[in-house]
N, C-alpha and C positions, 0 to 999 in steps of 0.2 A: 159075742164074747170072742169066740172061737176066730171070728172074722179077723181080729185085731191081734191074735198072737202071731208072732214070729214065726217063720219056718226055718228049719236048719242052716238053710243058704243064706238068709237073711241075718240070723244071729251068728254066724260065721262071719258075715262081712262087717257086721257092726264092730265084731270083738277087734277089728285091724285097726279102728279108730282108737280104742283102749291102749294098745300095743304102742302106736307110731308117738300118740299124744304125750308119752313120757320122758321122750328124749326133745320133743318141743317144749315143754315145761322146762326142762333143765338146762336148755339153749337159752332159753329167756331170762333165767332167774341168776344160775349158778355159774354157768360156762363162762360169760364175761369174767365174773370176780375171779374165776380161777385164773383166766388168762391174764389179767391184769397183775396176778401176783406173780408169773412166772416172765413177765415182760421185761426188757432193760429198763432200769431207773432212767426216767428222764424223756423216755419215748411217749409220743403219743398213742395211748392206749385205744382212744375213740377212734383215730384216721386210721390205725391199722385193722381194727376189727370193722368198720366200714367197709375197706379195701376187700376184705376177706368175704363178707357178705354180697358184694358188688361181684365179685369174680364166680361166686356160686351162682346167683341169679344170671347171670351172662352165660355161664355154660348150661344151665338149666335152658334158657331162653334158645341157644343155639341148638341142643339136642333134643328136646323134648317133643318138639312137633314131630319131626324124623322120626323117631326110636316110637314114636305113638301110631304113627302110619303104620311102621314095621310091626305093631303089636296088634294091629287090628287083622294081621293074618292068623289063620286057624292054627290054635296051637301054641301062639307067639306069648300071647298076654302074660299067660302065668310065669313063663319062663323068665319075661323081662322083670316081674315081680319079685320072683324068688332070687334074681340075680341082684338086685337092686336091696332088699331088704337084707339077704345074708352079707354083702360087701359093706353095707351101712352099719350093721350091728357089730360087725367085725372092728370097723373104723370107730364107732364109738366106745367100745372097751379099750380100743386103744390110745384112746385121748389122752390116759395118765401117762404114757410110755415117754414121749417128747419132754424133753426139760428146757428147751429154746424155742421162744415164741414163735419164728417162722415156721418151725418143723411141727409146731401143735396147729399153727392156724392151716397148714397144708392137710394134716389129717380132720380137722374138723371140716373144711370145704368139702373133703371127699365124702366124708359122715352126711353134712347138710344136702349136698347134692343127691347122693342117694335116698335120703329121706323123702325130699320132695319131688324126686321124681317117680319113688315108690306109690306118692300120693297120687299121681295122673292117673297110674293102672289102677290102682284101686277106687279111686273115682268112677273111673270107666267100667269098673266090674260092677257097678251099681246096676246097669240095665242089662247085667247078666244074673244076678241075685235075685231079683224081683220084678214084678209087675209095674208098668207105669201108674195104673192108679193106685201104687203103694209107693212109689220113688220119693214124696214128700214126707210120708212119715217114717220110713226107714232111713232115709237121709237125716231126718231130725235125730233117730235115736243113736245116731252115730255119733255125730256131735254131742248129742247128752251124754251117752257112755264115755265119751273120749275126755269130757272135762271130768268127770270123778275119775277115770285112767291115769288121768296125769297127777291127780293130786297123791293118790296112794305110791306111787314109787317115788314122787319130789317129797313126801313127808319123811318115807323110808331113808332117804338121801340127807335130809335135811338132821335127821337123828343121828347119823354116821357123822356127818360133816362137822355138825355145831356142838353136837353131844360126844361125839367120839372122844375129844381130848379128858373127859371126865373119866372115860375109862379105859385110857392107855392107847387110845387111837389119834395121832398125830392128822391135824386138818389135812395135808396133803394127800396122806395114806386114805382117809375118809374120804377124798373127791375121787381117786382111784377107785373105790369100791362103788362109790356112785354111779361112776361110767359103767362098771360091769352089771351094776344091777337094773340099769335103765337099758341097756343093750338086751340082757336076759330076758327082763320084761317085754320088750320089742318082740323077741323072735318067737317067745312062747305065745303070745297072741296073734301071731300070724298063721301060725298052725291051721286053727282052723280054715279059714279063707284060702288056705292052699289045699287043705284036703277036701272041703265040701264043695267050692264053687267053682264051676266049669264055664270056659268060655262059649257061650251059646248063640253071641251074635260075631260074626267074623267074614273075612275076605278068604277064598279060596286062594293058597299059593299058585303062584303061574311063572314061567319062565322070565328070568329078568324083573322079578319082582321089586329089588332095589329101587331101579329106575323107575318102575311102573310106582313106587310108594312115593318117590320124589316129584312124579308128576302130578299124583293125587293130592300130594300137600299142596299143590299151588291150585289146584283145582278148589279144595276145601276152602281157601282164603278167598279164592273168587266167589264160593257160594255163599260166602258169609258177608261178604260185601254187598250180593246181588240180593240176598234174603233179607227183606226188610225187619221182619219181626225178630231174626235172630241177630241183624247187626243192632237195631235199636237196643235190647237185651243187653246185649254184651257192652253195649258203650255207658248202659246207664249201670252195669254192674262194674265198670272200671272206674266209676266217679264216685258212687255211693259206698263200695268195700274199700276205694281208698281212705274215705272218711273213717270206716270202720278202724283198720289198719292203724290209722294215726291216731287214733284215739286211744287205742290198744297201746301203741309203743309209747307214746308221747305223755301217757297219764301219770306216770311215776315221777319224770322230770318235773312235770308240770306242778304236781304237788309238791315235789322238792322244793321248787322256786317260791312255794306259796308260804314255805317254813313248815309243813307238815311233818310230823316224825314219821322217819322211814319203816318203824314197825308198823306202825299204823297202816301205811301205804302197803306193805307187804300183806298185812293179813287182810285187809279190806279187798285187795285183787284176789286173794286165796278164796274169799266168801264169794266173789263174783264168778267163780268155776262152780261153786256148790248151787248158788241161785241158777246158773245156766242149765243144768241138769233137768230139774222139772221142766224149765222154762220151753227149752229146745223142743222136749218132748211133747208139750200142749201146743206148740206153734203147729207141729207136723199134722196134728189132728185138728187145729181149728184150720188149716188150710184144707183140708178135706171138703169142710162144712163150707169156708167163706170163700175158697179160690186161691191159689196160690199167688197171683199177680197181687190181688188186696191185700192179702197178708205181708207181702213184700214192700207194699206202698206203707202200710201203717209201720213198718219197720223202720223204713226209710225216715218218714216224718217224726219218727219218737226220736231216732237218732239225731235228727236235727233240735229237735227240742233240748235233748240233752247236751247238744253242744251250746245253747244258749244259758242253761242252767249253771255249765262249766265256767262260761264266759263272765256271766254277771253274778253269780251268787255264790261260787264257790271260794270261800275262804278260811274255813276250818276243817280238820277232820272230820267232825259230823257230817259236813256235807259232800266230802269226799266218799265216805260211806254209803251214803243216798247216791251219789252218781255210781260207785263200784255196782251197787244192787240195781241200779236201772240199766245200767249197761249188760248184766247179767240176763236179764229179762228178755234183753232181744238179741244178743251178741250170737248164740247159737242159731237160734231161727232164722236171722238173714243169713247165714253162710250156708244153713242147710239146705233152706229153700230155694237160694242161688242155685245151688249144685243140681237139685232135682229137676227144678225148672228149665236148667239146661237141658238137662240129659231127655226132658219131653221133646225139644227142639229138634234135634239133632238125628241123622240115621243111626239106627243101631250098629250097624255092622263096622261103621268108621268112628265109633266111640272115642277110642284112644286118640286119633287125630284130633277131634274135637275138641277133646278134654285137653289137650295139647294147648290149643290156643286158650283153651279158658281160664288154665292155670296160669299162664304167662301173664294173662290180664290182671289175674288175681295177684301175683308175685310184684308186676312192675306198678300197679296201683298204689303200693306203699309208698314209692316215692315222691308223688307229687304234695300230698298232703304234708308231710313234713316239712319239704319246701316252704310250701304256703305259712306254716306255723313260724319257722325261723324268718322266713323275710319279713313279715308283719310283724314279728315281735323285735328284730332288730330296729326296722322303720319308724316304730312307734316308742321303743324302749318299754312295751307294756305285753305282758305274756298273755293276758286276757284278750285283747286283740287278736294277737296270734292265733289262739284258740278260735276266737269266733270266725275267722277267716274259712275254719273248716265246714262251715256251713254252708260255703258256695257249693261244694261239692254235695252235698245232699239234694241240695233245690236242684243242682243239674243232672243229678241221677233221677230224681222224682219226677222231673219234665218228661226224660226219655223213656222212663217206665210207665208213664200214663198214655205217652203217646206211641207206643209198642203196637203194632197191629197184632188183631186176633187171630189171624193167619200167615202162614210164610210160606216159601218155597218148598222146603226141608221138612214140613210137618205134613207133606199130603202124602196120603196112602199108597203112591206109586212110589214112593222114595223109601217105604220101609219092608 
């Protein structure tokens, strides 16, 4: 029993997932609606929002591998994390200040970059917060508690925004309060990680470390290409996580296209968060018994079946609730075990640098799936065919995961 109890460092690491998930949930559900309310009449909200997300992703892609390399230097990782969390929380709280669309998007891009940038350092702290044999379980608990952590402040925000008018708070003021609630929640649950987790894996600072970091970054890219195990895993991850993100992003619009009531859609997706909590924890424990790779293969196959169900059987709110429940069973597990498996494959003293590449694969994987859905739906005039196209991503990911070698260059004892 004591073996399964988390240490102070592990609990502190997990709590950061609780904190940052509040902003993730808010930016998914309410912030786009708020932006539509302040945007110029007649302007394309979808186009403007899409450009903002693209800019944020591009900034992350350019910055994070290099900043991650710098953060691998002794004492730098926590400084970067604190800087990104502090700046991101201030930007989140300030989202209610701009009254024009462009100014709002600028502040949002800053907050989004800081949030996702902090996640790179947070992911890399996994190797410092626990031991390798506990990566799967601790990573799974991070995602699990993150799901609950996103629901609590989100429900509070919904009460203020939707229920505010009944007790004298206008909707726009309610959104401003929601931004502040989310920012405070993010900061409060960052404090344990900042106080209790120390960087134990690092590189020593040396003269000309900026140039050395850039050179090391190029070396890391070469190492990934030459390490067949790591390369196969990252290619597999790119495809199957693309499918996962596509299902998350497109589920609401697909349900709307089928004529399912919006209230049913929101409630079903909220239910997904609660199902994902115990499921993610269970997945971490099962990986200890059956192996991480095997559990990832099960999750990828399950998502393939979920795609088939959505394409051929989803016609009503009842089926959508079933779909949301099934997604909840595997969503946290596949994300958590992907993060922990990657941590096992890389040299710990360069964790930030490698996780910079890992997060780029995760962020840009969300592009291909949505493109496939849009193209196939437009060509066939049938959104079900568009959804079915996502299955291709899981098939490719499954094949590369199966063919991933048992050993690789970076997992040898000499590199640790």
